[in-house]
C-alpha positions in Angstrom: 83.9 13.8 187.7 81.7 11.7 185.4 78.7 13.5 186.8 80.2 16.9 186.1 81.0 15.8 182.5 77.5 14.6 181.9 76.0 17.9 183.2 78.4 19.9 181.0 77.6 17.9 177.9 73.8 18.2 178.5 74.0 21.9 178.9 76.1 22.2 175.7 73.5 20.2 173.8 70.6 22.3 175.1 72.4 25.5 174.0 73.1 24.1 170.5 69.4 23.1 170.1 68.1 26.5 171.1 70.6 28.2 168.7 69.4 26.0 165.8 65.8 26.7 166.6 66.4 30.5 166.6 68.2 30.2 163.2 65.2 28.3 161.7 62.8 30.9 163.0 64.8 33.8 161.6 64.9 32.2 158.2 61.3 31.4 158.0 59.7 34.5 159.4 55.9 35.2 159.3 53.7 35.6 156.2 53.0 39.3 157.1 56.7 40.1 157.1 57.5 38.4 153.8 55.0 40.2 151.7 53.8 39.7 148.1 55.6 40.8 145.1 53.9 41.2 141.7 55.3 41.1 138.2 55.9 44.9 138.2 58.1 44.7 141.3 55.5 46.4 143.5 55.6 44.8 147.0 52.6 45.0 149.3 52.7 43.2 152.6 49.7 42.2 154.6 50.8 44.6 157.3 50.9 47.4 154.7 47.5 46.4 153.5 46.1 46.7 157.0 47.9 50.0 157.5 46.2 51.7 154.5 42.8 50.1 155.1 40.2 52.4 156.6 38.0 50.3 158.8 34.3 51.1 158.8 33.1 52.3 162.2 30.6 50.3 164.1 26.9 51.4 164.0 27.1 51.8 167.8 29.7 54.5 167.4 27.8 56.4 164.8 25.1 58.9 165.5 24.5 60.2 161.9 25.4 59.0 158.4 24.8 60.6 155.0 25.6 58.7 151.8 26.4 61.0 148.9 27.1 60.1 145.3 29.4 62.4 143.3 30.6 62.7 139.7 34.2 63.7 139.2 34.8 65.4 135.9 38.5 64.8 135.0 38.7 68.0 133.0 37.9 70.4 135.9 39.6 71.6 139.0 42.3 69.3 140.4 40.6 66.1 139.0 43.0 65.9 136.0 45.5 64.4 138.5 43.5 61.2 138.1 43.7 61.3 134.3 47.3 62.0 133.5 49.5 60.5 132.2 47.4 58.8 129.5 50.0 56.1 129.1 52.6 55.0 131.6 55.9 57.0 131.5 58.6 58.2 133.9 55.9 60.2 135.8 54.0 57.0 136.6 50.6 55.9 135.5 47.0 57.0 135.8 44.5 55.7 138.3 42.6 53.7 135.6 45.9 52.0 134.6 46.5 50.9 138.1 43.0 49.5 138.5 43.2 47.6 135.2 46.6 46.1 136.0 45.3 44.9 139.4 42.2 43.4 137.8 44.2 41.7 135.1 46.6 40.2 137.7 43.6 39.1 139.8 44.8 41.1 142.8 41.5 42.9 143.5 37.8 42.3 142.9 35.4 44.5 141.0 31.6 44.6 141.4 28.8 45.0 139.0 27.4 48.5 138.3 23.7 48.2 139.2 21.6 51.2 138.3 20.3 52.6 141.5 22.0 50.3 144.1 25.4 49.0 144.9 26.0 45.7 146.5 29.6 44.7 147.3 29.2 40.9 147.8 30.6 37.8 146.2 27.3 37.4 144.3 27.9 40.6 142.3 31.6 40.2 141.6 32.3 40.6 137.9 34.3 38.3 135.7 37.2 40.3 134.2 37.0 38.5 130.9 33.3 39.3 130.4 33.9 42.9 131.3 36.8 43.2 128.8 34.7 41.6 126.1 31.8 44.0 126.9 33.9 47.1 126.4 35.9 45.7 123.5 39.3 45.6 125.3 41.8 43.2 123.7 43.6 40.7 126.0 45.2 37.3 126.1 45.5 34.7 128.9 48.6 35.3 130.9 51.2 32.7 131.8 50.2 30.6 134.8 46.5 31.5 134.4 43.9 29.0 135.6 40.2 28.8 136.2 40.6 29.4 139.9 43.2 32.1 139.4 42.5 33.8 136.0 45.1 36.3 134.8 45.3 38.3 131.6 47.8 40.3 129.6 46.7 43.6 128.3 48.9 45.9 126.2 49.2 49.5 127.3 47.8 50.8 124.0 44.7 48.6 124.4 43.7 50.1 127.8 41.1 52.8 127.0 42.5 55.3 129.5 41.9 58.3 127.2 38.1 57.5 127.2 37.8 57.5 131.0 36.8 61.2 131.5 34.9 60.9 134.7 34.4 58.8 137.9 31.5 58.1 140.2 32.3 57.9 143.9 30.3 56.9 147.0 31.0 59.3 149.8 30.1 58.7 153.5 29.6 61.6 155.9 29.7 60.2 159.4 29.4 61.7 162.9 31.5 59.6 165.2 30.5 59.7 168.9 34.0 58.6 170.0 35.7 61.6 168.4 32.6 63.9 168.4 33.5 64.9 164.9 32.2 64.6 161.4 34.5 62.9 158.9 34.3 62.1 155.3 35.5 58.9 153.6 35.2 57.5 150.1 33.9 53.9 150.0 34.1 53.0 146.3 34.7 54.5 142.9 33.5 53.6 139.4 35.3 54.6 136.2 33.0 56.0 133.5 33.8 55.3 129.8 32.9 58.2 127.4 32.7 56.6 124.0 31.3 57.9 120.7 29.3 55.8 118.4 29.9 55.4 114.6 27.8 58.5 113.8 29.7 60.8 116.1 27.8 63.4 118.2 27.8 63.5 122.0 29.7 60.7 123.6 27.7 58.1 125.5 28.7 57.4 129.1 29.2 53.7 130.2 29.8 53.1 133.9 32.1 50.1 134.0 32.3 48.6 137.5 32.7 49.5 141.2 36.0 49.1 143.1 36.3 49.4 146.8 38.9 52.0 147.7 40.3 49.9 150.6 41.4 47.2 148.1 43.5 49.6 146.0 44.8 52.0 148.7 48.2 50.4 149.1 48.8 50.6 145.4 47.5 54.2 145.1 49.8 55.2 147.9 52.8 54.3 145.7 51.8 56.6 142.9 52.6 60.3 143.5 50.9 63.1 141.4 51.1 66.9 141.3 47.8 68.8 141.6 49.0 72.3 140.6 50.2 73.5 137.2 52.4 76.1 138.9 54.2 73.4 140.9 55.3 70.3 139.1 56.7 68.7 142.2 54.5 65.6 143.1 53.8 66.2 146.8 50.7 64.0 147.2 49.9 60.4 146.2 46.6 59.1 144.9 45.6 57.9 148.4 46.1 61.3 149.8 44.0 62.8 147.0 40.9 60.9 148.2 41.7 60.9 151.9 42.1 64.7 152.0 39.1 65.3 149.7 41.2 67.2 147.1 38.8 66.3 144.3 36.0 68.5 142.9 32.8 66.5 142.6 29.2 67.4 141.7 26.4 65.7 143.7 24.1 63.6 141.5 22.4 61.6 144.2 21.9 61.2 147.9 20.6 57.9 149.5 16.9 58.2 149.9 13.9 55.9 150.5 12.7 56.1 146.9 16.2 55.5 145.5 15.9 58.4 143.1 18.6 60.6 141.7 18.5 64.4 142.1 17.8 64.8 138.3 14.7 62.6 138.8 13.6 64.5 141.9 14.2 67.9 140.4 13.7 68.0 136.6 14.1 71.8 136.5 17.7 73.0 136.1 17.3 75.8 138.6 15.7 73.7 141.2 18.4 71.0 140.7 21.2 73.5 141.2 19.4 74.9 144.3 19.1 71.4 145.7 22.8 70.7 145.2 23.8 73.9 146.9 21.4 73.2 149.8 22.8 69.7 150.3 26.4 71.1 150.3 25.6 73.7 152.9 23.9 71.3 155.2 26.8 68.8 155.0 29.4 71.4 155.9 27.3 73.1 158.6 26.1 70.0 160.3 29.2 69.8 162.5 29.0 73.4 163.5 25.3 73.3 164.4 25.9 70.6 167.0 27.9 72.7 169.4 27.2 75.7 171.6 29.4 78.6 170.3 32.2 79.7 172.6 32.4 83.1 174.3 34.8 84.4 171.7 32.5 83.3 168.9 29.5 84.9 170.5 31.4 88.1 170.9 32.5 88.0 167.3 28.9 87.4 166.2 27.6 90.3 168.4 30.3 92.6 166.9 29.4 91.6 163.4 25.7 92.1 164.1 26.4 95.5 165.6 28.5 96.6 162.7 25.9 95.5 160.3 23.1 97.4 162.1 25.3 100.5 162.2 25.9 100.3 158.4 22.2 99.7 157.8 21.4 102.7 160.1 23.7 105.0 158.2 22.2 103.9 155.0 18.7 104.4 156.4 19.6 107.9 157.7 21.1 108.8 154.4 18.0 107.6 152.6 15.7 109.4 155.0 17.7 112.6 154.7 17.6 112.4 151.0 13.8 111.8 151.1 13.3 114.8 153.4 15.4 117.0 151.2 13.4 115.9 148.2 10.1 116.5 150.0 11.3 120.0 151.1 12.4 120.8 147.6 9.0 119.7 146.2 7.2 121.7 148.8 9.3 124.8 148.2 8.9 124.6 144.4 5.2 125.4 144.3 5.6 128.2 146.8 8.3 129.9 144.9 6.3 129.4 141.7 3.3 130.9 143.4 5.3 133.8 144.8 6.8 134.4 141.4 3.4 134.4 139.8 2.0 136.9 142.4 5.0 139.2 142.0 4.5 139.1 138.2 0.8 139.9 138.7 1.5 142.7 141.1 4.1 144.1 138.7 1.5 144.0 135.9 -1.1 145.6 138.1 1.3 148.3 139.2 2.4 149.0 135.7 -1.2 149.2 134.5 -2.5 151.5 137.3 -0.2 154.4 136.5 -1.1 154.2 132.8 -4.8 154.1 133.5 -4.5 156.7 136.3 -2.7 159.1 133.9 -5.2 158.7 131.1 -8.2 158.8 133.4 -6.8 161.8 135.3 -6.1 163.7 132.1 -9.5 163.1 130.6 -11.6 162.6 133.6 -10.3 165.6 135.5 -10.7 167.9 132.6 -14.3 166.7 132.1 -15.1 167.0 135.8 -13.7 170.5 136.0 -15.5 171.6 132.9 -18.8 170.3 134.3 -18.3 172.1 137.6 -17.4 175.3 135.9 -20.5 175.1 133.6 -22.7 174.5 136.6 -21.3 177.5 138.4 -21.9 179.5 135.4 
């Protein structure tokens, strides 16, 4: 009996120990499940961060890459979705407000804008305080700020969101051999400050800094915007806006060996516009030119070519017919004129002959008869 009691007590103790261990594990949890909560109540977990992050493909999986720089004018197309609202309200906040709040709370890193090249390394990370001083943005040190973890407080009215009228973006066009498809992804963006000097005139553009899009994707996904004036229902968030390429951007540079912009390569305006159109066509037709067309596509191309030749043939026949008619008319015109002239001459001659014949007959015959009579006499 004692042996059975000892066995029962040991089993009970083992069960209680396992139960206590399970309770401790449930309370603690993992760091990725707990998440991080900022002062504004926005919660972004590590798992959510990894979910929104677009991983760069390996060079072994890529067959072709084209790096394109675009300028997004926030007054054209669907781009105003990045500008409004100018100040936070019940509709949310603009993209620049989101970026500035994240920088002030030291949640993301920004990189120096280098004219002609972009390097996203720790060496070129900017100091937020120096950037705010450079662009005359008022701020104060936030509570709990330190040298290792600097944080700043910026009032809404001091954030120059109304002067951010354009963005620069770095766009990658990649042909992935795993999917056999060309995809487009935005790597980074740079807010551009349009500020007038004391004398007025045209505003001067000041590129502020570069921000990697992967760092701000989870926060952009929480801000919904509407992209159509006819439909005020916000159906897309800012992350969808870039992921689905809903923006309208003008190419100002493509990565090249000389590291020149298109304006430097093509000073003439017409040549510059032609170069931009040519680059756009090549980018959109690269994927189509890789594959042999299907039977249906070949048949459609043949039908279109046949239809075009028929239309051109009809136009040619009409043109030839018109030319022949004109030539015939031109040939007929001189003949008719000549015939009319001959008829007029004949009429004149006919009219003249009877008159001369009458006069000559009256005078000539009388003279002839008289002379003959005189001779007989």
